[in-house]
N, CA, C and O atoms as CSV, one atom per row, in Angstrom:
chain,resi,resn,atom,element,x,y,z
A,1,MET,N,N,0.815,-1.210,0.061
A,1,MET,CA,C,-0.007,-0.006,0.029
A,1,MET,C,C,0.907,1.262,-0.058
A,1,MET,O,O,1.895,1.299,0.674
A,2,TYR,N,N,0.670,2.195,-0.816
A,2,TYR,CA,C,1.219,3.505,-0.942
A,2,TYR,C,C,2.690,3.301,-1.510
A,2,TYR,O,O,3.500,4.214,-1.351
A,3,GLU,N,N,3.040,2.202,-2.128
A,3,GLU,CA,C,4.343,1.875,-2.707
A,3,GLU,C,C,4.731,2.979,-3.788
A,3,GLU,O,O,5.846,3.497,-3.845
A,4,THR,N,N,3.743,3.252,-4.579
A,4,THR,CA,C,4.012,4.259,-5.643
A,4,THR,C,C,4.339,5.711,-5.106
A,4,THR,O,O,5.248,6.376,-5.603
A,5,GLU,N,N,3.640,6.115,-4.186
A,5,GLU,CA,C,3.817,7.402,-3.519
A,5,GLU,C,C,5.113,7.408,-2.663
A,5,GLU,O,O,5.830,8.409,-2.630
A,6,THR,N,N,5.382,6.361,-2.024
A,6,THR,CA,C,6.574,6.287,-1.329
A,6,THR,C,C,7.801,6.415,-2.163
A,6,THR,O,O,8.739,7.153,-1.864
A,7,ASN,N,N,7.748,5.640,-3.255
A,7,ASN,CA,C,8.907,5.663,-4.329
A,7,ASN,C,C,8.972,7.000,-4.915
A,7,ASN,O,O,10.089,7.490,-5.080
A,8,MET,N,N,7.924,7.662,-5.254
A,8,MET,CA,C,8.008,9.028,-5.792
A,8,MET,C,C,8.559,10.023,-4.779
A,8,MET,O,O,9.338,10.902,-5.148
A,9,PHE,N,N,8.196,9.911,-3.583
A,9,PHE,CA,C,8.676,10.882,-2.534
A,9,PHE,C,C,10.258,10.576,-2.304
A,9,PHE,O,O,11.049,11.494,-2.086
A,10,LYS,N,N,10.619,9.333,-2.365
A,10,LYS,CA,C,12.136,9.009,-2.357
A,10,LYS,C,C,12.820,9.654,-3.527
A,10,LYS,O,O,13.879,10.256,-3.353
A,11,ILE,N,N,12.307,9.563,-4.620
A,11,ILE,CA,C,13.000,10.142,-5.847
A,11,ILE,C,C,12.982,11.693,-5.616
A,11,ILE,O,O,13.961,12.326,-6.013
A,12,LEU,N,N,11.997,12.326,-5.035
A,12,LEU,CA,C,11.965,13.807,-4.937
A,12,LEU,C,C,12.775,14.198,-3.776
A,12,LEU,O,O,12.901,15.406,-3.577
A,13,SER,N,N,13.367,13.335,-2.944
A,13,SER,CA,C,14.127,13.727,-1.876
A,13,SER,C,C,15.601,14.223,-2.222
A,13,SER,O,O,16.374,14.625,-1.352
A,14,ASP,N,N,15.891,14.160,-3.483
A,14,ASP,CA,C,17.267,14.561,-3.954
A,14,ASP,C,C,17.150,15.980,-4.640
A,14,ASP,O,O,16.250,16.143,-5.464
A,15,PRO,N,N,17.965,16.952,-4.360
A,15,PRO,CA,C,17.939,18.272,-4.908
A,15,PRO,C,C,18.210,18.363,-6.361
A,15,PRO,O,O,17.690,19.196,-7.103
A,16,THR,N,N,19.057,17.453,-6.721
A,16,THR,CA,C,19.265,17.401,-8.241
A,16,THR,C,C,18.151,17.002,-9.074
A,16,THR,O,O,17.946,17.542,-10.160
A,17,ARG,N,N,17.402,16.049,-8.594
A,17,ARG,CA,C,16.246,15.572,-9.242
A,17,ARG,C,C,15.096,16.582,-9.192
A,17,ARG,O,O,14.289,16.667,-10.117
A,18,ILE,N,N,15.038,17.327,-8.124
A,18,ILE,CA,C,14.047,18.387,-8.132
A,18,ILE,C,C,14.443,19.455,-9.077
A,18,ILE,O,O,13.556,20.021,-9.716
A,19,GLN,N,N,15.685,19.789,-9.231
A,19,GLN,CA,C,16.172,20.717,-10.242
A,19,GLN,C,C,15.877,20.263,-11.600
A,19,GLN,O,O,15.444,21.061,-12.431
A,20,LEU,N,N,16.075,19.086,-11.867
A,20,LEU,CA,C,15.882,18.417,-13.160
A,20,LEU,C,C,14.324,18.526,-13.495
A,20,LEU,O,O,13.945,18.916,-14.600
A,21,LEU,N,N,13.484,18.174,-12.526
A,21,LEU,CA,C,12.089,18.393,-12.831
A,21,LEU,C,C,11.571,19.740,-13.151
A,21,LEU,O,O,10.652,19.961,-13.939
A,22,ARG,N,N,12.253,20.650,-12.458
A,22,ARG,CA,C,11.907,22.072,-12.722
A,22,ARG,C,C,12.362,22.598,-14.151
A,22,ARG,O,O,11.720,23.424,-14.799
A,23,LEU,N,N,13.545,22.017,-14.553
A,23,LEU,CA,C,14.030,22.229,-15.849
A,23,LEU,C,C,13.130,21.503,-16.975
A,23,LEU,O,O,12.895,22.033,-18.061
A,24,LEU,N,N,12.701,20.357,-16.631
A,24,LEU,CA,C,11.979,19.470,-17.580
A,24,LEU,C,C,10.524,19.983,-17.801
A,24,LEU,O,O,9.878,19.652,-18.795
A,25,ILE,N,N,10.050,20.784,-16.856
A,25,ILE,CA,C,8.621,21.153,-16.850
A,25,ILE,C,C,8.573,22.165,-17.990
A,25,ILE,O,O,7.502,22.340,-18.572
A,26,GLU,N,N,9.663,22.839,-18.345
A,26,GLU,CA,C,9.638,23.802,-19.553
A,26,GLU,C,C,9.334,23.110,-20.831
A,26,GLU,O,O,8.882,23.745,-21.784
A,27,GLY,N,N,9.577,21.771,-20.893
A,27,GLY,CA,C,9.365,21.087,-22.093
A,27,GLY,C,C,10.185,19.988,-22.405
A,27,GLY,O,O,11.194,19.922,-21.704
A,28,GLU,N,N,10.050,19.109,-23.247
A,28,GLU,CA,C,10.884,18.014,-23.650
A,28,GLU,C,C,12.142,18.420,-24.064
A,28,GLU,O,O,12.249,19.344,-24.870
A,29,THR,N,N,13.372,17.687,-23.491
A,29,THR,CA,C,14.564,18.007,-23.835
A,29,THR,C,C,15.454,16.859,-23.556
A,29,THR,O,O,15.084,15.997,-22.758
A,30,CYS,N,N,16.672,16.777,-24.190
A,30,CYS,CA,C,17.650,15.713,-23.966
A,30,CYS,C,C,18.674,16.032,-22.804
A,30,CYS,O,O,18.808,17.164,-22.340
A,31,GLY,N,N,19.304,15.049,-22.428
A,31,GLY,CA,C,20.327,15.380,-21.401
A,31,GLY,C,C,21.423,16.291,-21.841
A,31,GLY,O,O,22.084,16.945,-21.035
A,32,CYS,N,N,21.604,16.323,-23.125
A,32,CYS,CA,C,22.687,17.040,-23.584
A,32,CYS,C,C,22.447,18.638,-23.446
A,32,CYS,O,O,23.382,19.439,-23.473
A,33,THR,N,N,21.158,18.993,-23.303
A,33,THR,CA,C,20.834,20.412,-23.107
A,33,THR,C,C,20.791,20.731,-21.630
A,33,THR,O,O,20.802,21.899,-21.242
A,34,LEU,N,N,20.742,19.717,-20.817
A,34,LEU,CA,C,20.610,19.936,-19.365
A,34,LEU,C,C,22.046,19.984,-18.582
A,34,LEU,O,O,22.203,20.528,-17.489
A,35,ILE,N,N,23.023,19.345,-19.302
A,35,ILE,CA,C,24.238,19.161,-18.616
A,35,ILE,C,C,24.896,20.385,-18.185
A,35,ILE,O,O,25.620,20.377,-17.190
A,36,ASP,N,N,24.673,21.537,-18.936
A,36,ASP,CA,C,25.212,22.855,-18.602
A,36,ASP,C,C,24.352,23.535,-17.537
A,36,ASP,O,O,24.766,24.564,-17.002
A,37,LYS,N,N,23.264,23.046,-17.233
A,37,LYS,CA,C,22.448,23.691,-16.144
A,37,LYS,C,C,22.442,22.982,-14.842
A,37,LYS,O,O,21.801,23.481,-13.917
A,38,VAL,N,N,23.036,21.958,-14.684
A,38,VAL,CA,C,23.165,21.276,-13.387
A,38,VAL,C,C,24.601,20.918,-13.139
A,38,VAL,O,O,25.352,20.665,-14.081
A,39,ALA,N,N,24.984,20.891,-11.926
A,39,ALA,CA,C,26.404,20.749,-11.489
A,39,ALA,C,C,26.664,19.292,-11.183
A,39,ALA,O,O,26.999,18.908,-10.063
A,40,VAL,N,N,26.495,18.481,-12.244
A,40,VAL,CA,C,26.785,17.063,-12.128
A,40,VAL,C,C,27.507,16.562,-13.350
A,40,VAL,O,O,27.470,17.262,-14.362
A,41,SER,N,N,28.118,15.495,-13.358
A,41,SER,CA,C,28.808,14.961,-14.529
A,41,SER,C,C,27.662,14.289,-15.477
A,41,SER,O,O,26.524,14.106,-15.046
A,42,GLN,N,N,28.010,13.976,-16.651
A,42,GLN,CA,C,27.168,13.255,-17.602
A,42,GLN,C,C,26.501,12.013,-17.061
A,42,GLN,O,O,25.279,11.868,-17.072
A,43,PRO,N,N,27.397,11.077,-16.561
A,43,PRO,CA,C,26.957,9.780,-16.029
A,43,PRO,C,C,25.930,10.035,-14.879
A,43,PRO,O,O,24.902,9.358,-14.849
A,44,THR,N,N,26.161,10.946,-13.974
A,44,THR,CA,C,25.363,11.341,-12.992
A,44,THR,C,C,24.036,11.861,-13.315
A,44,THR,O,O,23.014,11.528,-12.716
A,45,LEU,N,N,24.095,12.774,-14.384
A,45,LEU,CA,C,22.933,13.377,-14.950
A,45,LEU,C,C,21.990,12.202,-15.538
A,45,LEU,O,O,20.779,12.207,-15.319
A,46,SER,N,N,22.570,11.282,-16.231
A,46,SER,CA,C,21.811,10.127,-16.892
A,46,SER,C,C,21.305,9.266,-15.686
A,46,SER,O,O,20.182,8.771,-15.788
A,47,TYR,N,N,21.950,9.073,-14.691
A,47,TYR,CA,C,21.495,8.233,-13.627
A,47,TYR,C,C,20.120,8.978,-12.981
A,47,TYR,O,O,19.071,8.365,-12.780
A,48,HIS,N,N,20.295,10.247,-12.727
A,48,HIS,CA,C,19.023,10.909,-12.153
A,48,HIS,C,C,17.916,11.021,-13.078
A,48,HIS,O,O,16.754,10.896,-12.693
A,49,LEU,N,N,18.267,11.282,-14.438
A,49,LEU,CA,C,17.032,11.197,-15.327
A,49,LEU,C,C,16.345,9.819,-15.548
A,49,LEU,O,O,15.136,9.675,-15.729
A,50,ASN,N,N,17.268,8.829,-15.510
A,50,ASN,CA,C,16.709,7.486,-15.617
A,50,ASN,C,C,15.933,7.043,-14.438
A,50,ASN,O,O,15.049,6.199,-14.582
A,51,LEU,N,N,16.219,7.585,-13.209
A,51,LEU,CA,C,15.427,7.366,-11.996
A,51,LEU,C,C,14.085,8.081,-12.044
A,51,LEU,O,O,13.060,7.578,-11.582
A,52,LEU,N,N,14.135,9.243,-12.606
A,52,LEU,CA,C,12.855,10.040,-12.707
A,52,LEU,C,C,11.933,9.328,-13.702
A,52,LEU,O,O,10.713,9.316,-13.538
A,53,ALA,N,N,12.567,8.710,-14.783
A,53,ALA,CA,C,11.803,7.906,-15.764
A,53,ALA,C,C,11.236,6.534,-15.036
A,53,ALA,O,O,10.072,6.138,-15.091
A,54,LYS,N,N,12.184,5.990,-14.435
A,54,LYS,CA,C,11.776,4.679,-13.921
A,54,LYS,C,C,10.703,4.768,-12.874
A,54,LYS,O,O,9.945,3.806,-12.745
A,55,TYR,N,N,10.580,5.716,-12.194
A,55,TYR,CA,C,9.562,5.881,-11.115
A,55,TYR,C,C,8.422,6.776,-11.457
A,55,TYR,O,O,7.642,7.171,-10.590
A,56,GLY,N,N,8.309,7.125,-12.821
A,56,GLY,CA,C,7.203,7.577,-13.419
A,56,GLY,C,C,7.033,9.113,-13.301
A,56,GLY,O,O,5.977,9.610,-13.692
A,57,LEU,N,N,7.954,9.847,-12.816
A,57,LEU,CA,C,7.882,11.327,-12.730
A,57,LEU,C,C,8.260,11.922,-13.943
A,57,LEU,O,O,7.910,13.085,-14.147
A,58,ALA,N,N,8.958,11.278,-14.832
A,58,ALA,CA,C,9.293,11.775,-16.141
A,58,ALA,C,C,9.136,10.595,-17.133
A,58,ALA,O,O,9.142,9.426,-16.747
A,59,THR,N,N,8.987,10.984,-18.527
A,59,THR,CA,C,8.927,9.986,-19.421
A,59,THR,C,C,10.052,10.243,-20.450
A,59,THR,O,O,10.492,11.358,-20.730
A,60,LYS,N,N,10.469,9.046,-20.988
A,60,LYS,CA,C,11.665,9.115,-21.817
A,60,LYS,C,C,11.344,8.548,-23.181
A,60,LYS,O,O,10.710,7.493,-23.208
A,61,SER,N,N,11.706,9.125,-24.324
A,61,SER,CA,C,11.691,8.653,-25.607
A,61,SER,C,C,13.073,8.750,-26.101
A,61,SER,O,O,13.878,9.589,-25.697
A,62,VAL,N,N,13.343,7.748,-27.099
A,62,VAL,CA,C,14.620,7.630,-27.741
A,62,VAL,C,C,14.577,7.824,-29.174
A,62,VAL,O,O,13.741,7.222,-29.849
A,63,GLU,N,N,15.421,8.626,-29.694
A,63,GLU,CA,C,15.589,8.905,-31.110
A,63,GLU,C,C,16.991,8.765,-31.439
A,63,GLU,O,O,17.787,9.683,-31.236
A,64,GLY,N,N,17.354,7.556,-31.983
A,64,GLY,CA,C,18.726,7.177,-32.216
A,64,GLY,C,C,19.492,7.093,-30.915
A,64,GLY,O,O,19.124,6.347,-30.008
A,65,ASN,N,N,20.586,7.885,-30.831
A,65,ASN,CA,C,21.304,7.843,-29.550
A,65,ASN,C,C,20.972,9.149,-28.495
A,65,ASN,O,O,21.662,9.435,-27.517
A,66,LYS,N,N,19.839,9.810,-28.905
A,66,LYS,CA,C,19.292,10.917,-28.212
A,66,LYS,C,C,18.172,10.455,-27.342
A,66,LYS,O,O,17.189,9.916,-27.850
A,67,HIS,N,N,18.271,10.637,-26.057
A,67,HIS,CA,C,17.258,10.431,-25.102
A,67,HIS,C,C,16.484,11.645,-24.695
A,67,HIS,O,O,17.074,12.551,-24.106
A,68,ASN,N,N,15.373,11.721,-24.929
A,68,ASN,CA,C,14.514,12.956,-24.566
A,68,ASN,C,C,13.624,12.661,-23.438
A,68,ASN,O,O,12.994,11.605,-23.371
A,69,TYR,N,N,13.564,13.655,-22.484
A,69,TYR,CA,C,12.666,13.615,-21.298
A,69,TYR,C,C,11.738,14.606,-21.061
A,69,TYR,O,O,12.004,15.754,-21.417
A,70,HIS,N,N,10.700,14.355,-20.522
A,70,HIS,CA,C,9.805,15.393,-20.102
A,70,HIS,C,C,9.069,14.984,-18.851
A,70,HIS,O,O,8.990,13.800,-18.526
A,71,VAL,N,N,8.518,15.982,-18.133
A,71,VAL,CA,C,7.880,15.627,-16.822
A,71,VAL,C,C,6.474,14.998,-17.164
A,71,VAL,O,O,5.762,15.413,-18.078
A,72,ASP,N,N,6.195,14.077,-16.429
A,72,ASP,CA,C,4.846,13.504,-16.527
A,72,ASP,C,C,3.849,14.114,-15.567
A,72,ASP,O,O,3.756,13.743,-14.397
A,73,LYS,N,N,3.117,15.054,-16.100
A,73,LYS,CA,C,2.311,15.905,-15.307
A,73,LYS,C,C,1.186,15.034,-14.580
A,73,LYS,O,O,0.708,15.407,-13.509
A,74,ASP,N,N,0.814,13.941,-15.166
A,74,ASP,CA,C,-0.181,13.097,-14.438
A,74,ASP,C,C,0.408,12.464,-13.197
A,74,ASP,O,O,-0.291,12.237,-12.209
A,75,ALA,N,N,1.639,12.194,-13.253
A,75,ALA,CA,C,2.203,11.670,-11.877
A,75,ALA,C,C,2.316,12.812,-10.902
A,75,ALA,O,O,2.087,12.594,-9.713
A,76,ILE,N,N,2.645,13.989,-11.310
A,76,ILE,CA,C,2.609,15.121,-10.362
A,76,ILE,C,C,1.287,15.418,-9.902
A,76,ILE,O,O,1.152,15.775,-8.731
A,77,ARG,N,N,0.237,15.317,-10.695
A,77,ARG,CA,C,-1.189,15.480,-10.282
A,77,ARG,C,C,-1.534,14.371,-9.270
A,77,ARG,O,O,-2.231,14.608,-8.284
A,78,HIS,N,N,-1.028,13.157,-9.541
A,78,HIS,CA,C,-1.317,12.004,-8.610
A,78,HIS,C,C,-0.862,12.398,-7.219
A,78,HIS,O,O,-1.645,12.353,-6.270
A,79,LEU,N,N,0.510,12.819,-7.081
A,79,LEU,CA,C,1.097,13.199,-5.866
A,79,LEU,C,C,0.274,14.307,-5.192
A,79,LEU,O,O,0.042,14.260,-3.984
A,80,GLN,N,N,-0.187,15.354,-6.013
A,80,GLN,CA,C,-0.990,16.419,-5.553
A,80,GLN,C,C,-2.133,15.982,-4.957
A,80,GLN,O,O,-2.426,16.406,-3.839
A,81,ALA,N,N,-2.896,15.117,-5.587
A,81,ALA,CA,C,-4.162,14.395,-5.184
A,81,ALA,C,C,-3.978,13.701,-3.817
A,81,ALA,O,O,-4.781,13.775,-2.887
A,82,PHE,N,N,-2.842,13.034,-3.817
A,82,PHE,CA,C,-2.634,12.239,-2.592
A,82,PHE,C,C,-2.375,13.154,-1.367
A,82,PHE,O,O,-2.922,12.932,-0.287
A,83,LEU,N,N,-1.536,14.177,-1.565
A,83,LEU,CA,C,-1.329,15.207,-0.434
A,83,LEU,C,C,-2.639,15.820,-0.147
A,83,LEU,O,O,-2.951,15.921,1.039
A,84,GLN,N,N,-3.487,16.264,-1.091
A,84,GLN,CA,C,-4.791,16.871,-0.740
A,84,GLN,C,C,-5.574,15.873,-0.013
A,84,GLN,O,O,-6.285,16.307,0.893
A,85,GLU,N,N,-5.577,14.596,-0.246
A,85,GLU,CA,C,-6.310,13.505,0.424
A,85,GLU,C,C,-5.963,13.564,1.857
A,85,GLU,O,O,-6.842,13.522,2.717
A,86,LEU,N,N,-4.562,13.672,2.173
A,86,LEU,CA,C,-4.060,13.647,3.396
A,86,LEU,C,C,-4.577,14.887,4.121
A,86,LEU,O,O,-5.107,14.773,5.226
A,87,LEU,N,N,-4.433,16.061,3.523
A,87,LEU,CA,C,-5.039,17.312,4.202
A,87,LEU,C,C,-6.563,17.249,4.618
A,87,LEU,O,O,-7.016,17.770,5.637
A,88,ASP,N,N,-7.250,16.574,3.731
A,88,ASP,CA,C,-8.684,16.520,3.878
A,88,ASP,C,C,-9.112,15.364,4.832
A,88,ASP,O,O,-10.281,15.229,5.193
A,89,SER,N,N,-8.200,14.617,5.182
A,89,SER,CA,C,-8.546,13.411,6.138
A,89,SER,C,C,-8.917,13.992,7.526
A,89,SER,O,O,-8.490,15.038,8.014
A,90,THR,N,N,-9.741,13.165,8.033
A,90,THR,CA,C,-9.971,13.416,9.558
A,90,THR,C,C,-9.583,12.161,10.251
A,90,THR,O,O,-9.461,11.117,9.610
A,91,PRO,N,N,-9.386,12.216,11.527
A,91,PRO,CA,C,-8.931,11.056,12.273
A,91,PRO,C,C,-9.849,9.678,12.001
A,91,PRO,O,O,-9.400,8.533,12.061
A,92,SER,N,N,-11.052,9.995,11.728
A,92,SER,CA,C,-12.007,8.702,11.532
A,92,SER,C,C,-11.839,8.267,10.131
A,92,SER,O,O,-12.188,7.117,9.864
A,93,THR,N,N,-11.339,9.042,9.162
A,93,THR,CA,C,-11.268,8.574,7.818
A,93,THR,C,C,-9.805,8.094,7.377
A,93,THR,O,O,-9.597,7.560,6.288
A,94,CYS,N,N,-8.919,8.310,8.231
A,94,CYS,CA,C,-7.500,7.832,7.897
A,94,CYS,C,C,-7.469,6.389,8.113
A,94,CYS,O,O,-7.906,5.851,9.130
A,95,GLU,N,N,-6.909,5.744,7.071
A,95,GLU,CA,C,-6.716,4.274,7.170
A,95,GLU,C,C,-5.290,3.953,7.712
A,95,GLU,O,O,-4.303,4.368,7.104
A,96,VAL,N,N,-5.189,3.299,8.726
A,96,VAL,CA,C,-3.938,2.890,9.199
A,96,VAL,C,C,-3.659,1.417,9.039
A,96,VAL,O,O,-4.477,0.572,9.402
A,97,THR,N,N,-2.472,1.110,8.479
A,97,THR,CA,C,-2.158,-0.325,8.261
A,97,THR,C,C,-0.857,-0.499,8.870
A,97,THR,O,O,-0.011,0.388,8.754
A,98,PRO,N,N,-0.604,-1.654,9.561
A,98,PRO,CA,C,0.621,-1.901,10.332
A,98,PRO,C,C,1.711,-2.230,9.296
A,98,PRO,O,O,2.858,-2.484,9.666
């Protein structure tokens, strides 16, 4: 239960990945255009982008050797709805599982 949300929050716990999401929200782009905007090496950038894609916060498309990424806004909306549900919960409506 809540595995999807837990994984998404784990991915969002890294400042580099937050920065990448903010850059990707501007539109689809490849890692080659992001490398000058983040203070990480190319392999580290690829690692972070792949994690964002693996856990559904970004989508990846491949054109030859170019990997394009963009934010999956539906995933962000899912997290937003999850957090809103928490805010709207009352002690009697919260489901607690061990």
